[in-house]
N, C-alpha and C positions, 0 to 999 in steps of 0.2 A: 504494499500499500504506499502510495507517495505521500509526502509531507503535507501537501495541501489537503488531501482527502482526510488524513488523520486529524489535522487542525479543524476541519469542518465537522468531523465526527465528535471530537471533544467538545466543541462549541455547542453542537446540538444537544449533547447529553447534559452539559452544564445549564443550558437554558430551561431544562425541564426539572432540574434538581434531582430529588430522589425518585420522582415519578417517571421512570424510564420505560414503563409499559411492558413488563415482561410477559411473554405469551408463549404458548407451546405450538410447535409446528408438527407436521405429519410424522416426522422421524422420532417424535418423543423429546427432542431437544427443546430447551427453553432459549429464547433470545430476547434481547431488549429492543423495543421499537425504536428508541431514539439513540441506540448505540450499536449499530450494525456489526456483526461479527462475521468475518469471512468464512468461518467454519461451518455456518449454516447455509452458505451459498452453494447449492448442489443443483445441477441441471434437472435431475429427476424430480426433486422437490418442487422446483419452480414450475416444471411442466405439469405436474399433478394439480398444483393449486391454480395455475392460470387456465387450465382446461375446464375448471368448474366455475370460473368467474364469467358472468355473462356481460357482454358489452351493452352500452346504452342503458344500463340499470334494468335490463330485462325487457325493454320495449321493442325488441325486434319481433317480426312475425314468427320466427322459430328461434330456438336457443342458438346463440352464436358467441363462442368463447373468446376471451382475450388471447388464449393460446393459438387459435386458428387465425385470428387477426394478425398476431405476431409473425406467424409463418408467412402469410400472405405479403406482408410488408417486407419481410426478409427476401422473399422470391422476386421482389420488384425494386430492389435497392442495391446501389453499387457497394454499399457497406453492409453485407448481409448478416454478419455476426452481431454488430451493434443493433441492427434492425430487429433480429430475432429476440433480443433481450431488451428492447427499448422500453417496454412496460413491465419488466421483470420485478421492479419494486412492488408492483401491485400484488405479487404473490405473498408479500409480507404486510403491506399497508392497506390492501383492498383497492378497489376501483372507485373513482369519484368522477361524476360526470362534469364536463367542461364548464357549464354555467356556474356551478358551485366552486369548482376547483380553483378558479382564478380570481375569486373574491378576496378582499382584504383579510377577512377572518380565517382564511385557509393558509396563511403564511407558514404556520408550523408544519402543516401537511407537506407543502411544497419543499420546505427545508429538509424534511425527513426523506422525501422522495429523491431529492438531489443527492443526498449522502448515500442512500441505499443504492442508487443507480451507479454512482462512482465506485462503491465497494464491489458491487456485482461485476461491473465491467473489468475492474483490475483483477478480481479473483480469477476471472476467465482469461486473463492475459490480454485484455483489450485496452485501448486508450481510454482514460476515464471520461473524456469529453464526448458528448453525443454529436456525431457528424451531422452537418446541415442536410446531407442527402436523406438521412432518416426522417427528418422533419418534413421534408418534401414529399417523400414516399407515404408517410403517415397521413398527410393531408389529402393526397390523391386517394388513398384507401378509404378515408372517411367519406369522400364523395361517392366512391364506388359502393360503400356499404349503404348509404342512403338510397342509391339507385336500386340495389338488389334486395334490401332487407326491410325497406319501409314503403309506404304507399306515396310518399312525397318527400322532396328535399327542401329543407328550410330556405327561405328567401335569402337570408344572410349568406348561406353557403353558395347559392346560385349567383349572388352578386360578386363573390370572390373570384369568379371565372376559372376556378380550379377544375380541370378536367378529370373525370373518373377514368379508370383504366378501361380500355375497350377490348382487350384481347382475352378476357375471361369474365365469367359471371360467377359470383359466390354461391356455392352450394354448402350449406351449413352442416357441420358435423356434431355428433353427440360428444359428451366430455371424453369418454374413453378413446374414441377415434382422434379427437383433437390432441389428446396427450401423446398418443403414438406418433401423429404427424409432427408434432413439435420435436420429439426425440429423434425421429428420423431425419428431420431437417438439420438438427445439431450434428448428428452422425455424419450426414453428407458434408457439411462444412468442415468438420474435423478431418474427414477422409481427404478432402481436397487440400487442407493444410498439410497433412502428413505427405501427400504425394508431391507437393510443390515446395516444401520447406527443406532446403538442402542443409540448413544449419542445425536441424534437429539431431540430437545426440542418439546414438544407438540404444542407450538405456531408456530414453524417453520414448523412442519408437517402439521399443518392445513392450513397454508398459501400456502404450496406447493399443497396440495389436492384441495384447492380452486382456484388454478391457479393465485395467486396474485403475 
C-alpha cells in the first residue's frame, strides 16, 4: 500500500473515532468499515457479494447485479481490470443510488468508498487511481442499461448526449451466473497477464498456474 493510501486510511479511521463499523463478511472475517484491511480483499468474496447487489436499487425490470454491470464495463474499456473492480468497494459498503450518493451529507460514504477502492486496486496490483477510461465506459453503460432495462431514459441523461453501446443488448443474469461470469472475467484477464508479462518470476507463474 502506498503512503498516500495509508494516510487516507488513517485519516478516515480517525474521523470516526472509535466507531469504525466492524462487520462480518462471508468468509467469517471481521473488517472495519472505515479502516480497510487488504487481507479481506479477495476476488471470490467480492464476486459473491457484488452478484447479489442489484443495480438501481432494484428498480430494473429484472434482477441486474453490480457484478454483471462490472463485467460489461470491463469488456468495453481499455483498462479492463480497473473497470472490473470499479465498483468493488460496494462489496463492503453497499450500493447507493447516484441522486443520494453525491449529496453533501454523503461525504463520509464517498470518503470511505475512495479509500476502499484504492486499497482494493493496490491489493490486486493495480494503480490506485481510477482511470478516466473507466468513468467514460461506466457512463456509456449507464445509458445502455436505461435503454435495455427500463421503459424510458431520464431526460437529464438524454441531454448529456452520451451514446449507449450499440453492439450488444443486455441480457440479465441471476446472482449465481453473474458471480461465475465475474470470476471468469478475472481469470481471463489474469491469463492474459500471465501470457504477456515477461517479467513474471517462475515462482509467481507456478503459483498462478497451481491456483494458489
